[in-house]
C-alpha positions as CSV (number, residue, x, y, z in Angstrom):
1,L,7.7,-36.7,27.2
2,T,4.5,-35.0,28.3
3,I,2.7,-31.9,26.1
4,H,0.6,-29.1,27.2
5,W,-1.3,-27.1,24.8
6,V,-0.2,-23.3,26.3
7,P,-2.2,-20.1,24.5
8,G,0.7,-18.0,23.1
9,H,2.1,-15.2,24.8
10,M,1.3,-16.2,28.3
11,D,3.6,-15.9,31.1
12,V,4.6,-19.7,31.1
13,Q,8.1,-20.8,32.1
14,G,9.9,-21.9,29.0
15,N,7.3,-20.7,26.5
16,E,9.7,-18.1,25.0
17,L,12.4,-20.9,24.6
18,A,10.1,-23.1,23.1
19,D,9.2,-20.4,20.6
20,V,12.9,-19.3,19.9
21,E,13.0,-23.3,19.3
22,A,10.0,-23.5,17.1
23,K,11.7,-21.0,15.0
24,K,14.9,-22.8,14.9
25,A,13.0,-25.9,13.4
26,A,10.9,-23.8,11.0
27,A,14.1,-22.7,9.4
28,G,15.3,-26.3,9.0
29,R,18.1,-26.2,11.9
30,S,16.3,-29.4,13.9
31,S,18.2,-32.2,15.4
32,H,20.3,-34.6,13.6
33,P,17.8,-37.2,12.5
34,T,19.5,-40.0,14.7
35,R,18.6,-38.3,17.5
36,L,14.9,-37.9,16.8
37,P,12.1,-40.7,17.5
38,K,11.9,-43.2,14.4
39,S,8.3,-41.5,14.1
40,L,10.0,-38.1,12.9
41,R,13.0,-38.7,11.2
42,S,11.0,-38.8,7.8
43,P,10.0,-35.6,6.2
44,L,6.0,-34.5,7.2
45,P,4.0,-34.2,4.2
46,T,3.4,-30.8,3.0
47,S,0.1,-28.8,3.3
48,S,-1.8,-29.0,0.0
49,P,-3.5,-25.5,0.9
50,M,0.1,-24.3,1.6
51,T,1.6,-25.7,-1.7
52,K,-1.4,-24.3,-3.3
53,Q,-1.3,-20.9,-2.4
54,A,2.7,-21.0,-2.8
55,F,2.0,-22.0,-6.6
56,A,-0.5,-19.2,-6.9
57,K,1.8,-16.4,-5.7
58,K,4.4,-17.8,-8.1
59,L,2.0,-17.8,-10.9
60,K,1.1,-14.3,-10.0
61,D,4.6,-13.1,-9.7
62,Q,5.7,-14.7,-13.4
63,A,2.6,-12.9,-14.7
64,K,3.4,-9.8,-13.3
65,A,7.2,-9.9,-14.5
66,H,5.9,-11.0,-17.6
67,W,3.7,-7.7,-18.0
68,Q,6.6,-5.5,-17.2
69,K,8.3,-7.2,-20.0
70,S,5.5,-6.2,-22.5
71,P,5.8,-3.4,-25.0
72,H,2.4,-2.0,-23.6
73,S,3.1,-2.0,-20.2
74,A,4.7,1.2,-20.5
75,H,1.8,3.0,-22.4
76,M,-0.8,1.4,-20.2
77,R,1.0,2.6,-17.0
78,N,0.4,6.0,-18.2
79,I,-3.2,5.4,-18.0
80,D,-3.6,3.0,-14.7
81,P,0.0,2.8,-12.9
82,T,-1.3,0.1,-10.5
83,L,-1.4,-2.1,-13.3
84,P,-1.3,-5.4,-13.2
85,S,-4.0,-5.1,-10.3
86,T,-7.4,-6.7,-9.6
87,S,-9.0,-3.6,-9.7
88,F,-8.6,-3.9,-13.6
89,K,-9.9,-7.1,-13.6
90,K,-13.1,-5.7,-11.8
91,L,-13.4,-3.1,-14.3
92,I,-13.3,-5.0,-17.3
């Protein structure tokens, strides 16, 4: 097995097929574990920055949903329709 790094979108034979297969793998549709080399049979470690980013987004979405259920939300929307927003935080 030989692996070569190739800049994206180059006219390299098989590059488009490799992109298709990479997307399948990212979606969880990969080879059966018994067909993989032993070193690739266990899950890869998760990325710490990606985990933090996903948590921050989830927290922000929950805060927004909580704000929209608030009795003050409708009144404040008349004053600033962008709420909740980062521009409000900058203003205060």
